[in-house]
C-alpha positions in Angstrom: 14.4 -8.6 20.2 13.3 -6.9 23.2 11.4 -8.6 26.0 10.0 -8.1 29.4 7.7 -9.2 31.8 7.5 -12.7 30.3 6.7 -10.7 27.3 8.5 -9.9 23.7 7.7 -6.7 21.5 7.3 -7.6 17.9 6.5 -5.4 14.8 4.4 -6.3 11.8 4.2 -4.2 8.6 0.8 -4.2 7.2 -1.5 -2.8 4.7 -4.9 -1.4 5.2 -7.1 -4.9 4.3 -5.2 -7.0 6.7 -5.1 -3.9 9.5 -9.3 -3.8 8.9 -9.5 -7.6 10.0 -7.3 -6.7 13.0 -9.5 -3.6 14.2 -12.3 -6.1 13.5 -10.8 -8.7 16.4 -10.8 -5.8 18.9 -7.2 -5.6 18.2 -6.3 -8.9 19.4 -6.1 -11.6 16.9 -4.2 -12.1 13.2 -6.1 -12.6 10.8 -6.1 -16.6 8.7 -3.4 -16.1 5.9 -4.5 -16.7 2.5 -3.6 -19.6 0.8 -0.6 -18.2 -0.9 0.7 -17.0 3.0 1.9 -20.4 3.8 3.7 -18.3 6.8 2.9 -15.2 9.1 6.3 -13.2 9.6 6.4 -10.6 12.7 9.4 -9.0 12.3 12.0 -8.3 15.4 12.8 -4.7 15.3 10.6 -1.5 14.1 13.0 -0.2 11.6 12.7 -3.0 9.4 8.8 -2.9 9.9 9.0 0.6 9.1 11.0 -0.3 6.0 8.8 -2.6 4.4 5.6 -0.7 5.4 7.0 2.3 3.9 9.0 0.7 0.7 6.7 -2.4 -0.1 2.9 -1.6 1.3 2.6 2.0 0.1 3.5 1.5 -3.6 1.1 -2.0 -3.2 -1.4 -0.4 -1.4 -1.3 3.4 -1.4 -1.2 2.8 2.6 1.8 0.9 5.1 0.9 0.3 8.6 3.7 -0.7 11.2 1.8 -2.3 14.1 3.6 -3.2 17.6 2.3 -5.9 19.7 3.7 -8.3 22.0 3.5 -12.3 23.0 4.5 -14.3 25.7 8.4 -15.0 25.6 8.3 -18.5 26.6 5.9 -19.6 23.7 7.9 -17.8 20.8 10.8 -19.7 21.9 9.5 -22.6 19.2 10.4 -20.0 16.3 13.4 -19.8 15.2 15.0 -16.0 14.5 15.5 -16.3 10.6 17.7 -13.3 9.4 16.5 -12.7 5.9 19.2 -10.3 4.9 21.4 -7.7 6.8 21.7 -8.5 10.5 18.9 -6.6 11.5 16.6 -7.9 8.8 15.3 -10.7 11.2 11.5 -12.5 11.6 9.9 -14.9 13.3 8.3 -17.7 10.9 4.6 -18.9 12.1 3.3 -21.5 9.8 -0.1 -20.6 8.6 -1.8 -23.6 10.9 -0.5 -22.5 14.0 -1.3 -18.8 13.8 -4.6 -19.2 15.8 -2.5 -20.7 18.9 -0.1 -18.1 18.2 -2.9 -15.4 18.4 -4.0 -17.1 21.8 -0.4 -16.2 23.1 -0.8 -12.5 22.3 -0.5 -10.0 25.7 -2.7 -6.6 25.2 -3.4 -5.3 22.2 -2.4 -4.9 18.8 -1.0 -1.2 18.3 -0.6 1.0 15.0 2.4 3.1 15.8 3.7 4.5 11.8 1.3 5.4 9.1 2.5 5.7 5.9 1.0 6.8 2.3 
C-alpha cells in the first residue's frame, strides 16, 4: 500500500459498464454495488489490478481497465487488508452500504492507467 501526504494510492480493475458510471460521476465516485455485490474491493498494488483486468475483465466484457485513485489514509485504516492469495494479492473490503462514505474520502480524480482488449 503506497501512501504519501495523508492519502493512500489504490487501484481498481474494472470493466466498461462500471467505468462508464465512474466517468458520469466526473471521475470522482464509484457506483453503488449491484445486489449480488456485497463489497467493493479496491486492490493494493498495480500488478494485481492488471492481472484481474487482463485475465478476468477482458474475457468477461472484451475490455478491462485499471484505475488508480487516492483515498484519505486515516479513513482507510478502518478496513483491514485482506490477503486473498499470494503475498501481493491484497484487497480492501468495503461493505456496499459504506461505499457512499468511502467515495467522500477519495482525494482527486479516478484515473485510467491501463486498458486491455
